[in-house]
N, C-alpha and C positions, 0 to 999 in steps of 0.2 A: 551051414548057416545059412545057407544062397537064397537069395529070393526076401528074404525079412526087410519090409520096409519101414521106415520110422518115420509116421506121420502126425504131428501135432492134433490129436484131440479137440472136440468143441470144449470149452467152460462147461461144468457141471450147471453156473447159475449161480447169482448172488444171492438169489434168496436161499437154495441150498447151503449154500457155504455159512450164511448165520445162520441157519436152523442148526447145522451141525457143530458151530462154536457155542451157542447157546445149550443146546441138548448134554454136550459133555459138562459144560460149567455145571446144568441142572443135577445129575448125577450125582459130581463132585458136592453140589449144595446139600442133600439130602443126606450124602455120609457124612459130612461135615456139621448139618445138624446134629446128626444124629452123638458125636462126637463129643459136642458141646452140652449137651443133654444130660449125656451118661459122665463126661468125666472134667468137665473147667467148671471150678470151683470157685476160683481166684485169679489173679495176676499170676502167681506161682505157677499154678495149673497150664496160666496161658501161653507163658514164655518156654518152660523147661519140661512142660506135659507131668508137673510134679515127680518127678524121676523118677519115672514109674513105666516107661516105655520098656514093650518086649523084644524078646528076641525076633519074631517074626515081624512088627511093626519099624522094629531097628532095621531089619535088613531090607524091607520095601521101602522103606525112607533114603536110607542112602542110596539106593539103586537107581530109583529114583530123582532124586537131587542130581546124582552124579550125570544122569543121561542128558546133557544140555541137547538144545536143536540139532546143535554141530555134534553130538553124539552120535546123531541118528544120520545125518548127509556124510559128515566126517569119512567115518569108514568106507564109506562107496567111495567119495571123490580120492582119498588117498590110496584106493587099490587102483585105481581105474589109471590112477598118474603113474607109480610105482610099481603095480602089479602086489603079487604077496609081501615083499618086502616092506609095502606102503601100511598094508593092513597088520603086519606084524608088529609094526613100530607105533601103529596109533594104537592097537590092541593090550600089547604086553604092559606097556607102563603105565594102561588105564587101571587097570585092575591093581598092581603094583601102588599105585600112591595113595587108593584107599587103604590099603594094607598096612601102608608105609605110618601112616597118625595112630597103629596101636600102640607102643610102646609109649608115643608120647602124650597118649590121652590114657593111658593107665597110671601112668605118673602123675600127672596132674587130679584125674580124680581120687586117686590115692590122698595126696597133697591137700587138694583143696574141693573135698567134696561137696561143698556147698556153691561151687564156683558156677556163673550162667555165659560170660562170656570172656571171650580171650583177651579182649581189652583191660577185662575187669583183673584177669590175672595180672597183666603188666604192671596197672596200678597198683595191685598189693604188691608183688616184686618188685618196684623203682617206687617204693613210699614218698611219697613229697615231691617227684618228679611230673607234674603232672603233664608237660608235655610230652612226656613219653604216650600215655592215658588219649590225649588228645590224637597223635600223629596215627595211633592204631585204630580210635575210632572212625578218623577222618577216611583211612585207607580201608574201612572195613564198609561203610555207608557208601564211599565211591566205587568201591568194586563189586558190590553186591546192588547198585544203581546200573552200572556196567552189566552183571549179568542178566537181568531184568530185562534190559534193551538188548543184548545180543539173542535172546531166547525171544522175544515178543518180532525181533526186525527179521530171526530167521524163518518163523512161524509166517509171516505177514507175507515174506516173500515167497511161501508153498504156496498158501492158500490163495492168496491173489492170482499164483499162475493159474490156479486147477478150477477155482472159482469164478475167477474175472471179476472179483470184490477189490479198492484198493486199500493199497498197505495200510493207510491210516483206520482206517472202517477197522479191519481186521483187528490193528492194535490197541485201535480204544477199546471194540469187543471183548475182546479176552482179559485186558485188564480190570475191566469193570466185574467181569466171570469170577476171574481169580481173587480179586476183593473180598467181593461178597461172601465166597465160602469158607478164607482163610481166615476174614477176619471174626467169623464165628467160633473159633476154636483152639485159634495159633497153633501151634508145634502140634497138640492133638489132631487137632484139623487136616495139617499138614500129612503126619503121618499116618492117618487112618486113611485120606485121600490118597497117597502114596501106594497102600497098599491095591486098593483099586490099578491106579495109573501105572503100575508093575506089571502088571496082568496086559494091560489095554499095550503096553510096549512090547512084551517079551513073546506072546502069543499073536499075532498080527506078523511080528517080524517075520517069523516064520510062516506063516501063510502068504505072505505078501512076496517074498523070496523065492517060495515054493511054485506062486503062480506067475512069476517073471519068467523063471525056467524052463517051464511048463512051455510058455509062449515062444519060446526059442528052441526047442527042439530036447531040454533035457541038461543035465549038469556033466554030461560024457561028452556032448557035443562041443559044449562050452569050453571047458577043458582043454579040449584037443585042438579048438579055432586057436585058443588065446599061447597055447604051446606052439603052433605052428608059425607064430607072430616072432617066435624067439623064447629063448629057456630062460633069460632071466627075468621075465615075467612073472614065472613060477619059483621064482629063487627067495628067499627069504636073506638073502646076505649080498645084498647090493649097496654097494658102498655110498651110490647118490641119496639112497634114502634115509639112509644115518645121519649124513653130513649135510643136507640140505632141509629133514624135518625130522628126524628122528630123536637125535639130540636137544634139539633146542624146544619138541613137543614134550619130551619126557620131564624137563626141567618146569616147563610151564603146567604140566600135569601136579607136580610134585607142591609147587606155590600154591596151586589152586585148592588143595586138600588139606595140608597142613595150616595154611596164611590164610581159609578160611572158615568164618564163624557157623555159615551152613553144617559143618562136619561138626564144631565144637561144642553147639549145641544137642547133637544128636549124644555125643561122647558125655554129656553132662545129666541128658536125660536119659540114658537109659540105665535100668539095673546094672549095676556094676557088673556083677557077676557073668554079666551077656556081652560086656564091651567087645573084648578081643572078637569072641566068635560073629558078632555084627556085623564089624568092619572088614572083618577076612573075607564071609560070604558075600557081604554088600557089594565089595570090590571085585570077586571070583565070579558072580553072575551074570556080570558087564562082557562078559567073555562072549559070552550066547549070544549076546543081543551083537556085538559089533563083529563076530566071526560070521553069524548070518549073513547080518546086512553087508560085509565085505564081497560075498558071491555075487551082487547084482553090478557090483565095481568090473567083476573079470565078465560080465555079460557086456560091459560098456567096452571094454576093449575088444571081446571077438566082435560085437557091431562096428567096430572102429568108427565111434562118436568122433567129430570131431571136436577138440576141447575149446577153439577159435570160433568158430563156425555156429557150432550147435550149442555153447556151453558158456559164450563170452566170455572164454577163458579163464572160468571158474569150475573148477572139480567137483566141487560141494555139489553143484545143481544138476551132476549127473541123475541121480534118483527120481529127483520131480520130472526131469525132461524122460527119463526112460518109461518112467509110468504114466505116465500122459502120452507118450507117442510108439508105445510097443500095442497099442488097441486094445488092452486088458478092457476085463468088464468094468462096470462101473464098481461094483462091490469091494474089488481090487484096490481102487484109486481111492474111494472112501477111507477102506483099511490105511491106506499110506499116510493120509491125513490124520489120523484117529493117532496113530503113533508120533507123527512128528507134535501135534497137538498136546496129546501126553506128555511127550517131553515137556514142551514147554512151560506148560501148565502146571508140572510137579517141579518142576526145578525155579518157575518165578513162587510157588505158594511155600517151597522151603527157604528162597531168600528172603522173602520179605518176613516170613518166620524170624528169622536171624535180626532181619532189622527191628522189629521188634523187642526182641531181647538186647538189643545193643542200647539202643533208645531208653528202653526201661530203667537198665540197670547203669548203661554208662554217661547218659545225657538228662535224663530227669530225674531220677532221685538222686544223684549228687546235685542238680542244681536247687530241686525244692526235697530235701530228707524227710521232713514233715508229711509229702504229699500221702492222701487218702487212697485207698485199692481201688477206688471206683474214679477218681481222678488217673489215678495212673494207667489205669485199663483203658481208659479213653483217650488218653496219649499217646498209647501203644497202640493204637488202631491207628490215628491220625497218621503216625510216622508211617505206617504202611502206605496208607493212599499217598502220601507224599512222595513217597518213594516212586511208587506206581507212577505217579501222575509225571514226575520229572521223564522216566523211562520213555512213557508213551510221546513226550514232547519231542524228546531226544530224535525218535522212530521218524517222527512228522517231520524232523527238519531235512531228511533225507541224508543222513551219515552212513558211510555204507558199513556191512559186515566186519569188516577184515580188521579196519580202522579201532571199532570198539572191543574185536580178542584181542588186538595187540594189549591196546589199552589196561585191558584187565590183568595178562600176566603182567606187563611191568610191573605196576603197583603194587601186585602181592609179591612177585619178585624180589623186592627192594626190602619188604618184613621177613622174610622166609627164614632166611639164616641167624639173624637176628633173635625173633624169636626161638626158634630151636634151641640155640643158645642161652637164652632167658630160660630153657625150663629144666637143661641136662647142665648147665656150668654156675656154680657159684661166685667166679669171680667174675661176670657178665656183671658191667653199671649202667645207671642211667646215661651218662655221657657216652660210652660205645652201643648203647642201643638205639637212645633218639635222633645224635648228632650224624652218624652214618646211615641211618636206613635213610634220614629225608637226603643227603648226601648223594646216597646210593642209587635213590631215585631220582635226583637231577640228572644225575650222568649217564643214566641210562633211556632217559626222555630224549635227550641232547643224544645219545648215541643212536637212540632208534631213528630219530631224525635224520642224524647225517649220513648213516651205514646200513639203516635197517634192521629189521627184527629180530636177526640172530645175532650180530654185535652187540645190539642195544641190551637183550636178555643175559649177554655174556658180561656185559659192563656190569649191571645194576648187581648181577648178584657178585660178583668178583669187588666190586669196592665194598659192599655191605656185607661182607664176609672175611675178606684181610684186614681190612681196618678193625672195626669190634673186636678182630681177636687180640690184634696190637695192643689197642688202648686196654682191653680187660687184663693181659697180662702183666699191665705195670699197677692191679689193682691188686694189692694187698689183702684190703675185706672181703671176706665172704658172708653170700646171703644165708641168713636161714630160713630153710622151707619149710620149717613148721608154721611157719607165720603165716602162710597161704587159708590154715586152718579157720583164722580168724575173721571168714569171712558167713554173711549171713543170707539165710533162705529170705526172698520177698515176701513171704507167706507170714515173717514175723512184722512187719509193718504194723499201723493201726489199722482198724476200719476193715480188716479182712472178712470177708464172709461170702456168703455163698449168695446173698442178696445182692451185692455190689454187681454181679455181671449176671443178672437176672433181666 
């Protein structure tokens, strides 16, 4: 691989960048409008797709929601940093984290067939303990805003580099585009557009990786060059990859799925008989994307890209760096942009759909029980606009991507074990859930600030696991899970008609 030079390509131009952002959004808008016209009749359809999602929509929706912008950039970056061990610890937990939801989702779907949100479950599980629901709702909404912000930030960095657009412009245009199509059909729109997004992530990933390999002499040349730099680069058993990255990352992934409303809305929106297969294949198919893109990380090793000089110390920047420095044809660069934007759009629309569910079921309806379907639908849309607006404001503030990602993990980690115990253990009570979720979060944030991400994550999980178990063991009362069947569909409220949403 001698003689290959890396030179910065000239930006493709801001006009081309804006056209790319809008063109992808128009395609989503057409699909979303069709979904609204055919499938959305009331707020129940908007927030939970009428519980009629099939296997195809469900798999594509999960895969698209799960493939964040960092899900495109990180497999390249961690492979570059740790070799195949980094790719192993990135890929295996990713699919496993989605599959791990299956037993909990099946149980709740059976016990609470008319559920919408995980915070609604907590409210029913700890009836009378309003603080428990408030804690979960706050965590979900704050986490959702962070997820949207992370994806807008990551996409803005990449598009700004390739097209020469300001990051704020990219984030603003992207959020407007996403809101335009997701506000039409809610979860149905998210799942329908995700089917297209799924294709725009998987197929271009293969094409871009193939083009990069072809530009540097092929897969065999890359493999041999990497091998000559040290056998540990092609090993999956490097202890530093596990200690410095693998364990913490795996834990963060589990918290993202089990404590993420965007996954629970699919669990309640999917046809019950398809639930297990949907989560199994939704998690498993991501392996194709991660393994394919990980090869680009090996190219970075082979070309001896300098982490500090070329990437500013951030391995996640390797993908955009190579695509813009290898002298690749413009169509390859555009394909890479489409992969990242598709990941951004699909994750943001799924998360905003989750915001609409939580807002309708856990905020607006409890505050105004007699609200009409027309008004509920309007407030549901407004909640998505508000969440997107806050996310854009955070991006414009200039906060770094690492801080955003860490914040998301810490918040969800505090809820993880108490939530699981609430589902599977009848002796869990409101005190064990609420008090120590809050205390675990506070302890985790303090440890994060004082000792870093790894200690912070372990602290929040340890505190929110050990203490609730000790408290619950002293509780002699057991919860009757059959009470969860009392949950009702939003379609049972007054003024539910097709006219309300037209």
